[in-house]
Backbone as XML, in Angstrom:
<?xml version="1.0"?>
<chain id="A" units="angstrom">
  <residue number="1" name="UNK">
    <atom name="N" x="5.185" y="-2.228" z="6.974"/>
    <atom name="CA" x="4.222" y="-0.957" z="6.713"/>
    <atom name="C" x="4.926" y="0.378" z="6.511"/>
  </residue>
  <residue number="2" name="UNK">
    <atom name="N" x="4.862" y="1.128" z="5.615"/>
    <atom name="CA" x="5.224" y="2.609" z="5.841"/>
    <atom name="C" x="4.166" y="3.536" z="6.115"/>
  </residue>
  <residue number="3" name="UNK">
    <atom name="N" x="4.435" y="4.173" z="7.055"/>
    <atom name="CA" x="3.259" y="5.316" z="7.351"/>
    <atom name="C" x="3.725" y="6.839" z="7.141"/>
  </residue>
  <residue number="4" name="UNK">
    <atom name="N" x="2.810" y="7.779" z="6.845"/>
    <atom name="CA" x="3.208" y="8.900" z="6.545"/>
    <atom name="C" x="2.290" y="9.890" z="7.442"/>
  </residue>
  <residue number="5" name="UNK">
    <atom name="N" x="2.313" y="11.127" z="8.087"/>
    <atom name="CA" x="1.545" y="12.035" z="8.981"/>
    <atom name="C" x="1.774" y="13.459" z="7.971"/>
  </residue>
  <residue number="6" name="UNK">
    <atom name="N" x="0.744" y="13.623" z="7.474"/>
    <atom name="CA" x="0.271" y="14.971" z="6.947"/>
    <atom name="C" x="-0.333" y="16.118" z="7.982"/>
  </residue>
  <residue number="7" name="UNK">
    <atom name="N" x="-0.128" y="17.337" z="7.332"/>
    <atom name="CA" x="-1.037" y="18.311" z="8.082"/>
    <atom name="C" x="-1.572" y="19.387" z="7.285"/>
  </residue>
  <residue number="8" name="UNK">
    <atom name="N" x="-2.699" y="20.206" z="7.449"/>
    <atom name="CA" x="-3.035" y="20.832" z="6.245"/>
    <atom name="C" x="-3.787" y="22.097" z="7.348"/>
  </residue>
  <residue number="9" name="UNK">
    <atom name="N" x="-4.186" y="23.221" z="6.855"/>
    <atom name="CA" x="-5.041" y="24.518" z="7.829"/>
    <atom name="C" x="-5.976" y="24.732" z="6.651"/>
  </residue>
  <residue number="10" name="UNK">
    <atom name="N" x="-7.332" y="24.370" z="7.239"/>
    <atom name="CA" x="-8.371" y="24.769" z="6.242"/>
    <atom name="C" x="-9.083" y="25.802" z="6.212"/>
  </residue>
  <residue number="11" name="UNK">
    <atom name="N" x="-9.566" y="26.631" z="5.526"/>
    <atom name="CA" x="-10.375" y="27.804" z="5.310"/>
    <atom name="C" x="-11.521" y="27.709" z="6.100"/>
  </residue>
  <residue number="12" name="UNK">
    <atom name="N" x="-11.473" y="28.675" z="7.045"/>
    <atom name="CA" x="-12.872" y="28.789" z="7.961"/>
    <atom name="C" x="-14.185" y="28.552" z="7.143"/>
  </residue>
  <residue number="13" name="UNK">
    <atom name="N" x="-14.565" y="28.067" z="7.672"/>
    <atom name="CA" x="-16.127" y="27.509" z="7.253"/>
    <atom name="C" x="-15.883" y="26.470" z="5.643"/>
  </residue>
  <residue number="14" name="UNK">
    <atom name="N" x="-14.942" y="25.539" z="5.657"/>
    <atom name="CA" x="-14.626" y="24.752" z="4.467"/>
    <atom name="C" x="-14.385" y="23.413" z="5.139"/>
  </residue>
  <residue number="15" name="UNK">
    <atom name="N" x="-14.464" y="23.373" z="6.034"/>
    <atom name="CA" x="-14.186" y="21.920" z="6.791"/>
    <atom name="C" x="-14.601" y="20.596" z="6.322"/>
  </residue>
  <residue number="16" name="UNK">
    <atom name="N" x="-16.142" y="21.075" z="6.179"/>
    <atom name="CA" x="-16.912" y="19.752" z="5.533"/>
    <atom name="C" x="-16.822" y="19.335" z="4.171"/>
  </residue>
  <residue number="17" name="UNK">
    <atom name="N" x="-16.251" y="20.621" z="3.121"/>
    <atom name="CA" x="-15.650" y="20.351" z="2.045"/>
    <atom name="C" x="-14.388" y="19.915" z="1.654"/>
  </residue>
  <residue number="18" name="UNK">
    <atom name="N" x="-13.613" y="20.228" z="2.695"/>
    <atom name="CA" x="-12.312" y="19.687" z="2.800"/>
    <atom name="C" x="-12.689" y="18.258" z="2.912"/>
  </residue>
  <residue number="19" name="UNK">
    <atom name="N" x="-12.867" y="17.613" z="4.403"/>
    <atom name="CA" x="-13.182" y="16.649" z="4.486"/>
    <atom name="C" x="-13.875" y="15.327" z="3.274"/>
  </residue>
  <residue number="20" name="UNK">
    <atom name="N" x="-14.577" y="16.132" z="2.720"/>
    <atom name="CA" x="-15.535" y="15.226" z="1.653"/>
    <atom name="C" x="-14.440" y="14.936" z="0.432"/>
  </residue>
  <residue number="21" name="UNK">
    <atom name="N" x="-14.009" y="15.802" z="0.216"/>
    <atom name="CA" x="-12.907" y="15.955" z="-1.013"/>
    <atom name="C" x="-11.659" y="14.961" z="-0.556"/>
  </residue>
  <residue number="22" name="UNK">
    <atom name="N" x="-11.266" y="15.279" z="0.684"/>
    <atom name="CA" x="-10.376" y="14.138" z="1.207"/>
    <atom name="C" x="-10.727" y="12.655" z="1.170"/>
  </residue>
  <residue number="23" name="UNK">
    <atom name="N" x="-11.887" y="12.673" z="1.469"/>
    <atom name="CA" x="-12.178" y="11.072" z="1.804"/>
    <atom name="C" x="-12.480" y="10.599" z="0.310"/>
  </residue>
  <residue number="24" name="UNK">
    <atom name="N" x="-13.011" y="11.391" z="-0.732"/>
    <atom name="CA" x="-12.981" y="10.729" z="-1.956"/>
    <atom name="C" x="-11.627" y="10.678" z="-2.709"/>
  </residue>
  <residue number="25" name="UNK">
    <atom name="N" x="-10.791" y="11.391" z="-2.375"/>
    <atom name="CA" x="-9.261" y="11.504" z="-2.716"/>
    <atom name="C" x="-8.682" y="10.332" z="-2.448"/>
  </residue>
  <residue number="26" name="UNK">
    <atom name="N" x="-8.855" y="10.203" z="-1.022"/>
    <atom name="CA" x="-8.181" y="8.697" z="-0.258"/>
    <atom name="C" x="-8.668" y="7.549" z="-1.068"/>
  </residue>
  <residue number="27" name="UNK">
    <atom name="N" x="-9.680" y="7.553" z="-1.198"/>
    <atom name="CA" x="-10.267" y="6.193" z="-1.705"/>
    <atom name="C" x="-9.853" y="6.178" z="-3.182"/>
  </residue>
  <residue number="28" name="UNK">
    <atom name="N" x="-9.852" y="7.432" z="-3.696"/>
    <atom name="CA" x="-8.665" y="6.962" z="-5.504"/>
    <atom name="C" x="-7.633" y="6.408" z="-5.055"/>
  </residue>
  <residue number="29" name="UNK">
    <atom name="N" x="-6.758" y="7.533" z="-4.095"/>
    <atom name="CA" x="-5.320" y="7.006" z="-3.761"/>
    <atom name="C" x="-5.407" y="5.493" z="-3.604"/>
  </residue>
  <residue number="30" name="UNK">
    <atom name="N" x="-5.900" y="5.001" z="-2.666"/>
    <atom name="CA" x="-5.951" y="3.371" z="-2.602"/>
    <atom name="C" x="-6.465" y="2.658" z="-3.545"/>
  </residue>
  <residue number="31" name="UNK">
    <atom name="N" x="-7.105" y="2.900" z="-4.706"/>
    <atom name="CA" x="-7.415" y="2.114" z="-5.509"/>
    <atom name="C" x="-6.304" y="2.320" z="-6.791"/>
  </residue>
  <residue number="32" name="UNK">
    <atom name="N" x="-5.817" y="3.511" z="-6.959"/>
    <atom name="CA" x="-5.049" y="3.659" z="-8.234"/>
    <atom name="C" x="-3.528" y="3.534" z="-7.781"/>
  </residue>
  <residue number="33" name="UNK">
    <atom name="N" x="-3.307" y="3.915" z="-6.702"/>
    <atom name="CA" x="-1.767" y="3.986" z="-6.286"/>
    <atom name="C" x="-1.511" y="2.820" z="-5.179"/>
  </residue>
  <residue number="34" name="UNK">
    <atom name="N" x="-2.149" y="2.208" z="-4.471"/>
    <atom name="CA" x="-1.841" y="1.118" z="-3.835"/>
    <atom name="C" x="-1.921" y="1.412" z="-2.284"/>
  </residue>
  <residue number="35" name="UNK">
    <atom name="N" x="-2.134" y="2.652" z="-1.786"/>
    <atom name="CA" x="-1.917" y="3.017" z="-0.151"/>
    <atom name="C" x="-3.160" y="2.137" z="0.368"/>
  </residue>
  <residue number="36" name="UNK">
    <atom name="N" x="-3.055" y="1.882" z="1.600"/>
    <atom name="CA" x="-3.640" y="1.321" z="2.372"/>
    <atom name="C" x="-4.636" y="1.914" z="3.104"/>
  </residue>
  <residue number="37" name="UNK">
    <atom name="N" x="-4.863" y="3.319" z="3.035"/>
    <atom name="CA" x="-6.036" y="3.987" z="3.685"/>
    <atom name="C" x="-5.433" y="5.034" z="4.782"/>
  </residue>
  <residue number="38" name="UNK">
    <atom name="N" x="-6.175" y="5.832" z="5.304"/>
    <atom name="CA" x="-5.857" y="6.778" z="6.015"/>
    <atom name="C" x="-6.954" y="7.063" z="7.077"/>
  </residue>
  <residue number="39" name="UNK">
    <atom name="N" x="-6.609" y="8.031" z="8.135"/>
    <atom name="CA" x="-7.303" y="8.576" z="9.135"/>
    <atom name="C" x="-7.471" y="9.993" z="9.141"/>
  </residue>
  <residue number="40" name="UNK">
    <atom name="N" x="-8.566" y="10.677" z="9.249"/>
    <atom name="CA" x="-8.033" y="12.073" z="9.302"/>
    <atom name="C" x="-8.709" y="12.278" z="10.800"/>
  </residue>
  <residue number="41" name="UNK">
    <atom name="N" x="-7.869" y="13.514" z="11.001"/>
    <atom name="CA" x="-8.071" y="13.842" z="12.489"/>
    <atom name="C" x="-8.255" y="15.609" z="12.548"/>
  </residue>
  <residue number="42" name="UNK">
    <atom name="N" x="-9.519" y="15.962" z="13.088"/>
    <atom name="CA" x="-9.593" y="17.534" z="13.281"/>
    <atom name="C" x="-8.784" y="18.123" z="14.784"/>
  </residue>
  <residue number="43" name="UNK">
    <atom name="N" x="-7.913" y="18.907" z="14.571"/>
    <atom name="CA" x="-6.915" y="19.177" z="15.944"/>
    <atom name="C" x="-7.480" y="20.217" z="16.317"/>
  </residue>
  <residue number="44" name="UNK">
    <atom name="N" x="-8.315" y="21.226" z="15.651"/>
    <atom name="CA" x="-9.012" y="22.199" z="16.118"/>
    <atom name="C" x="-8.457" y="23.119" z="15.439"/>
  </residue>
  <residue number="45" name="UNK">
    <atom name="N" x="-9.388" y="24.812" z="15.232"/>
    <atom name="CA" x="-8.993" y="25.636" z="14.587"/>
    <atom name="C" x="-8.368" y="26.016" z="13.123"/>
  </residue>
  <residue number="46" name="UNK">
    <atom name="N" x="-9.413" y="24.947" z="12.616"/>
    <atom name="CA" x="-9.235" y="24.226" z="11.399"/>
    <atom name="C" x="-8.003" y="23.451" z="11.019"/>
  </residue>
  <residue number="47" name="UNK">
    <atom name="N" x="-7.149" y="23.086" z="11.728"/>
    <atom name="CA" x="-6.017" y="22.058" z="11.924"/>
    <atom name="C" x="-6.545" y="20.814" z="11.617"/>
  </residue>
  <residue number="48" name="UNK">
    <atom name="N" x="-5.690" y="20.020" z="10.477"/>
    <atom name="CA" x="-6.161" y="18.829" z="10.012"/>
    <atom name="C" x="-4.918" y="18.031" z="10.126"/>
  </residue>
  <residue number="49" name="UNK">
    <atom name="N" x="-5.271" y="16.752" z="10.480"/>
    <atom name="CA" x="-3.855" y="15.887" z="10.578"/>
    <atom name="C" x="-4.527" y="14.363" z="10.063"/>
  </residue>
  <residue number="50" name="UNK">
    <atom name="N" x="-3.254" y="13.842" z="9.174"/>
    <atom name="CA" x="-3.840" y="12.674" z="8.744"/>
    <atom name="C" x="-2.751" y="11.471" z="8.739"/>
  </residue>
  <residue number="51" name="UNK">
    <atom name="N" x="-3.176" y="10.441" z="9.244"/>
    <atom name="CA" x="-2.060" y="9.249" z="9.271"/>
    <atom name="C" x="-2.319" y="8.335" z="7.699"/>
  </residue>
  <residue number="52" name="UNK">
    <atom name="N" x="-1.777" y="8.303" z="7.233"/>
    <atom name="CA" x="-1.748" y="7.229" z="5.913"/>
    <atom name="C" x="-0.939" y="6.023" z="5.937"/>
  </residue>
  <residue number="53" name="UNK">
    <atom name="N" x="-1.319" y="5.070" z="5.762"/>
    <atom name="CA" x="-0.435" y="3.531" z="5.416"/>
    <atom name="C" x="-0.159" y="3.409" z="4.169"/>
  </residue>
  <residue number="54" name="UNK">
    <atom name="N" x="1.354" y="3.000" z="4.018"/>
    <atom name="CA" x="1.254" y="2.185" z="2.550"/>
    <atom name="C" x="2.000" y="1.116" z="2.855"/>
  </residue>
  <residue number="55" name="UNK">
    <atom name="N" x="2.059" y="-0.222" z="1.615"/>
    <atom name="CA" x="2.600" y="-1.454" z="2.146"/>
    <atom name="C" x="4.154" y="-1.120" z="2.316"/>
  </residue>
  <residue number="56" name="UNK">
    <atom name="N" x="4.693" y="-0.083" z="1.718"/>
    <atom name="CA" x="5.916" y="0.226" z="1.566"/>
    <atom name="C" x="6.387" y="1.621" z="1.132"/>
  </residue>
  <residue number="57" name="UNK">
    <atom name="N" x="7.612" y="1.935" z="1.510"/>
    <atom name="CA" x="8.314" y="3.412" z="1.130"/>
    <atom name="C" x="8.245" y="3.479" z="-0.516"/>
  </residue>
  <residue number="58" name="UNK">
    <atom name="N" x="8.791" y="2.469" z="-1.443"/>
    <atom name="CA" x="8.611" y="2.317" z="-2.923"/>
    <atom name="C" x="7.148" y="2.946" z="-3.194"/>
  </residue>
  <residue number="59" name="UNK">
    <atom name="N" x="6.194" y="2.046" z="-2.536"/>
    <atom name="CA" x="4.858" y="2.352" z="-3.054"/>
    <atom name="C" x="4.781" y="3.891" z="-2.794"/>
  </residue>
  <residue number="60" name="UNK">
    <atom name="N" x="4.831" y="4.426" z="-1.938"/>
    <atom name="CA" x="4.326" y="5.888" z="-1.557"/>
    <atom name="C" x="5.176" y="6.839" z="-2.441"/>
  </residue>
  <residue number="61" name="UNK">
    <atom name="N" x="6.501" y="6.388" z="-2.692"/>
    <atom name="CA" x="7.106" y="7.515" z="-3.160"/>
    <atom name="C" x="7.007" y="7.020" z="-5.013"/>
  </residue>
  <residue number="62" name="UNK">
    <atom name="N" x="6.252" y="5.857" z="-5.593"/>
    <atom name="CA" x="5.847" y="6.368" z="-6.865"/>
    <atom name="C" x="4.655" y="7.291" z="-7.028"/>
  </residue>
  <residue number="63" name="UNK">
    <atom name="N" x="3.684" y="6.994" z="-5.766"/>
    <atom name="CA" x="2.410" y="8.020" z="-5.894"/>
    <atom name="C" x="3.034" y="9.167" z="-5.629"/>
  </residue>
  <residue number="64" name="UNK">
    <atom name="N" x="3.734" y="9.518" z="-4.918"/>
    <atom name="CA" x="4.009" y="10.944" z="-4.971"/>
    <atom name="C" x="5.110" y="11.440" z="-6.152"/>
  </residue>
  <residue number="65" name="UNK">
    <atom name="N" x="5.390" y="10.797" z="-6.844"/>
    <atom name="CA" x="6.077" y="11.268" z="-8.150"/>
    <atom name="C" x="5.126" y="11.832" z="-9.301"/>
  </residue>
  <residue number="66" name="UNK">
    <atom name="N" x="3.587" y="11.174" z="-8.946"/>
    <atom name="CA" x="2.898" y="12.011" z="-9.581"/>
    <atom name="C" x="1.836" y="13.240" z="-8.766"/>
  </residue>
  <residue number="67" name="UNK">
    <atom name="N" x="2.418" y="13.138" z="-7.767"/>
    <atom name="CA" x="1.743" y="14.324" z="-6.724"/>
    <atom name="C" x="0.211" y="13.780" z="-6.420"/>
  </residue>
  <residue number="68" name="UNK">
    <atom name="N" x="0.444" y="12.058" z="-6.530"/>
    <atom name="CA" x="-0.705" y="11.597" z="-6.113"/>
    <atom name="C" x="-2.106" y="12.010" z="-6.880"/>
  </residue>
  <residue number="69" name="UNK">
    <atom name="N" x="-1.925" y="12.221" z="-8.298"/>
    <atom name="CA" x="-2.748" y="13.005" z="-9.178"/>
    <atom name="C" x="-4.154" y="11.819" z="-9.702"/>
  </residue>
  <residue number="70" name="UNK">
    <atom name="N" x="-4.795" y="11.523" z="-8.900"/>
    <atom name="CA" x="-5.815" y="10.319" z="-9.107"/>
    <atom name="C" x="-6.613" y="10.894" z="-10.126"/>
  </residue>
  <residue number="71" name="UNK">
    <atom name="N" x="-7.456" y="10.030" z="-10.156"/>
    <atom name="CA" x="-8.726" y="10.425" z="-11.753"/>
    <atom name="C" x="-10.191" y="10.882" z="-10.921"/>
  </residue>
  <residue number="72" name="UNK">
    <atom name="N" x="-10.105" y="11.181" z="-9.891"/>
    <atom name="CA" x="-11.137" y="11.796" z="-9.373"/>
    <atom name="C" x="-10.801" y="13.764" z="-9.207"/>
  </residue>
  <residue number="73" name="UNK">
    <atom name="N" x="-11.113" y="14.486" z="-10.477"/>
    <atom name="CA" x="-10.670" y="15.514" z="-10.204"/>
    <atom name="C" x="-11.558" y="16.666" z="-9.729"/>
  </residue>
  <residue number="74" name="UNK">
    <atom name="N" x="-12.750" y="16.023" z="-9.608"/>
    <atom name="CA" x="-13.934" y="16.976" z="-8.720"/>
    <atom name="C" x="-13.417" y="16.746" z="-7.415"/>
  </residue>
  <residue number="75" name="UNK">
    <atom name="N" x="-12.958" y="15.897" z="-6.657"/>
    <atom name="CA" x="-12.624" y="15.756" z="-5.269"/>
    <atom name="C" x="-11.057" y="16.522" z="-5.133"/>
  </residue>
  <residue number="76" name="UNK">
    <atom name="N" x="-10.269" y="16.453" z="-5.875"/>
    <atom name="CA" x="-9.096" y="16.971" z="-5.886"/>
    <atom name="C" x="-9.338" y="18.496" z="-5.951"/>
  </residue>
  <residue number="77" name="UNK">
    <atom name="N" x="-10.386" y="19.024" z="-6.478"/>
    <atom name="CA" x="-10.808" y="20.407" z="-6.822"/>
    <atom name="C" x="-11.232" y="20.890" z="-5.486"/>
  </residue>
  <residue number="78" name="UNK">
    <atom name="N" x="-11.970" y="20.036" z="-4.986"/>
    <atom name="CA" x="-12.852" y="20.244" z="-3.790"/>
    <atom name="C" x="-11.860" y="20.532" z="-2.438"/>
  </residue>
  <residue number="79" name="UNK">
    <atom name="N" x="-11.004" y="19.406" z="-2.601"/>
    <atom name="CA" x="-10.097" y="19.282" z="-1.271"/>
    <atom name="C" x="-9.087" y="20.641" z="-1.351"/>
  </residue>
  <residue number="80" name="UNK">
    <atom name="N" x="-8.714" y="20.661" z="-2.465"/>
    <atom name="CA" x="-7.614" y="22.198" z="-2.812"/>
    <atom name="C" x="-7.911" y="23.220" z="-2.476"/>
  </residue>
  <residue number="81" name="UNK">
    <atom name="N" x="-9.697" y="23.626" z="-3.010"/>
    <atom name="CA" x="-9.951" y="24.945" z="-2.818"/>
    <atom name="C" x="-10.294" y="25.067" z="-1.175"/>
  </residue>
  <residue number="82" name="UNK">
    <atom name="N" x="-10.417" y="23.988" z="-0.422"/>
    <atom name="CA" x="-10.558" y="24.515" z="0.904"/>
    <atom name="C" x="-9.185" y="24.389" z="1.956"/>
  </residue>
  <residue number="83" name="UNK">
    <atom name="N" x="-7.892" y="24.245" z="1.114"/>
    <atom name="CA" x="-6.550" y="24.359" z="2.045"/>
    <atom name="C" x="-6.210" y="25.966" z="1.822"/>
  </residue>
  <residue number="84" name="UNK">
    <atom name="N" x="-5.725" y="26.232" z="3.111"/>
    <atom name="CA" x="-5.241" y="27.577" z="3.019"/>
    <atom name="C" x="-4.007" y="27.633" z="2.261"/>
  </residue>
  <residue number="85" name="UNK">
    <atom name="N" x="-3.696" y="28.334" z="1.116"/>
    <atom name="CA" x="-2.718" y="27.773" z="-0.052"/>
    <atom name="C" x="-1.337" y="28.085" z="1.363"/>
  </residue>
  <residue number="86" name="UNK">
    <atom name="N" x="-0.345" y="26.865" z="0.859"/>
    <atom name="CA" x="1.137" y="26.845" z="1.477"/>
    <atom name="C" x="1.380" y="26.187" z="2.771"/>
  </residue>
  <residue number="87" name="UNK">
    <atom name="N" x="-0.094" y="25.662" z="3.210"/>
    <atom name="CA" x="0.011" y="25.432" z="4.423"/>
    <atom name="C" x="0.052" y="23.521" z="4.499"/>
  </residue>
  <residue number="88" name="UNK">
    <atom name="N" x="0.340" y="22.869" z="3.719"/>
    <atom name="CA" x="-0.007" y="21.293" z="3.659"/>
    <atom name="C" x="1.508" y="21.179" z="3.790"/>
  </residue>
  <residue number="89" name="UNK">
    <atom name="N" x="1.576" y="20.193" z="4.822"/>
    <atom name="CA" x="2.890" y="19.811" z="5.147"/>
    <atom name="C" x="3.205" y="18.265" z="5.172"/>
  </residue>
  <residue number="90" name="UNK">
    <atom name="N" x="4.194" y="17.874" z="5.074"/>
    <atom name="CA" x="4.508" y="16.131" z="5.614"/>
    <atom name="C" x="5.102" y="16.318" z="6.783"/>
  </residue>
  <residue number="91" name="UNK">
    <atom name="N" x="4.347" y="15.953" z="8.153"/>
    <atom name="CA" x="5.178" y="15.962" z="9.215"/>
    <atom name="C" x="6.237" y="15.068" z="9.593"/>
  </residue>
  <residue number="92" name="UNK">
    <atom name="N" x="5.696" y="13.713" z="9.260"/>
    <atom name="CA" x="6.770" y="13.025" z="9.252"/>
    <atom name="C" x="6.546" y="11.629" z="8.780"/>
  </residue>
  <residue number="93" name="UNK">
    <atom name="N" x="7.657" y="10.628" z="8.303"/>
    <atom name="CA" x="7.380" y="9.446" z="7.375"/>
    <atom name="C" x="8.091" y="8.571" z="7.946"/>
  </residue>
  <residue number="94" name="UNK">
    <atom name="N" x="7.807" y="6.914" z="8.047"/>
    <atom name="CA" x="8.806" y="6.131" z="8.300"/>
    <atom name="C" x="8.272" y="4.564" z="8.492"/>
  </residue>
  <residue number="95" name="UNK">
    <atom name="N" x="9.203" y="3.691" z="8.436"/>
    <atom name="CA" x="8.773" y="1.911" z="8.493"/>
    <atom name="C" x="8.207" y="2.136" z="9.782"/>
  </residue>
  <residue number="96" name="UNK">
    <atom name="N" x="6.815" y="1.296" z="10.051"/>
    <atom name="CA" x="6.126" y="0.764" z="11.110"/>
    <atom name="C" x="7.068" y="-0.438" z="11.948"/>
  </residue>
  <residue number="97" name="UNK">
    <atom name="N" x="7.231" y="0.066" z="13.332"/>
    <atom name="CA" x="8.196" y="-0.998" z="13.650"/>
    <atom name="C" x="7.381" y="-1.731" z="14.673"/>
  </residue>
  <residue number="98" name="UNK">
    <atom name="N" x="6.010" y="-1.587" z="15.071"/>
    <atom name="CA" x="5.032" y="-1.868" z="15.982"/>
    <atom name="C" x="3.748" y="-1.579" z="15.703"/>
  </residue>
  <residue number="99" name="UNK">
    <atom name="N" x="2.527" y="-2.395" z="15.709"/>
    <atom name="CA" x="1.699" y="-2.121" z="14.867"/>
    <atom name="C" x="0.362" y="-2.479" z="16.228"/>
  </residue>
  <residue number="100" name="UNK">
    <atom name="N" x="-0.148" y="-1.583" z="17.045"/>
    <atom name="CA" x="-1.394" y="-1.707" z="17.881"/>
    <atom name="C" x="-2.354" y="-1.397" z="17.665"/>
  </residue>
  <residue number="101" name="UNK">
    <atom name="N" x="-2.532" y="-0.432" z="16.540"/>
    <atom name="CA" x="-3.581" y="-0.027" z="16.110"/>
    <atom name="C" x="-4.768" y="-0.970" z="15.528"/>
  </residue>
  <residue number="102" name="UNK">
    <atom name="N" x="-6.200" y="-0.992" z="16.406"/>
    <atom name="CA" x="-7.264" y="-1.933" z="15.828"/>
    <atom name="C" x="-8.451" y="-0.982" z="15.660"/>
  </residue>
  <residue number="103" name="UNK">
    <atom name="N" x="-9.246" y="-1.374" z="14.959"/>
    <atom name="CA" x="-10.235" y="-1.001" z="14.376"/>
    <atom name="C" x="-11.634" y="-1.132" z="15.280"/>
  </residue>
  <residue number="104" name="UNK">
    <atom name="N" x="-12.101" y="-0.265" z="15.843"/>
    <atom name="CA" x="-13.274" y="-0.676" z="17.145"/>
    <atom name="C" x="-14.195" y="0.085" z="17.051"/>
  </residue>
  <residue number="105" name="UNK">
    <atom name="N" x="-15.246" y="-0.732" z="16.732"/>
    <atom name="CA" x="-16.301" y="0.310" z="17.006"/>
    <atom name="C" x="-17.477" y="0.288" z="18.126"/>
  </residue>
  <residue number="106" name="UNK">
    <atom name="N" x="-18.111" y="1.319" z="18.342"/>
    <atom name="CA" x="-19.030" y="0.996" z="19.883"/>
    <atom name="C" x="-19.850" y="0.047" z="19.645"/>
  </residue>
</chain>
């Protein structure tokens, strides 16, 4: 498994718009590029971080070649309009060496 951590600064007041666009876009990326999904975290003050999983680095690189230009244009515009320009960054990426993350529901 290959994992990537992303960070964004979101325009104040547009957090819900960002979250909705991110969710729809992430679903399309999984369907169209083979991503294994992602978890989005709000860090406070409009900062969001996501942890995304991929089957391997090559699959992620192929998606990145297209800038993950999935088929849901409305979701992409919703997401992009909510981000402070120039604040998207990839914080880390690499192969997983251990996986103790489990989905737990209350």
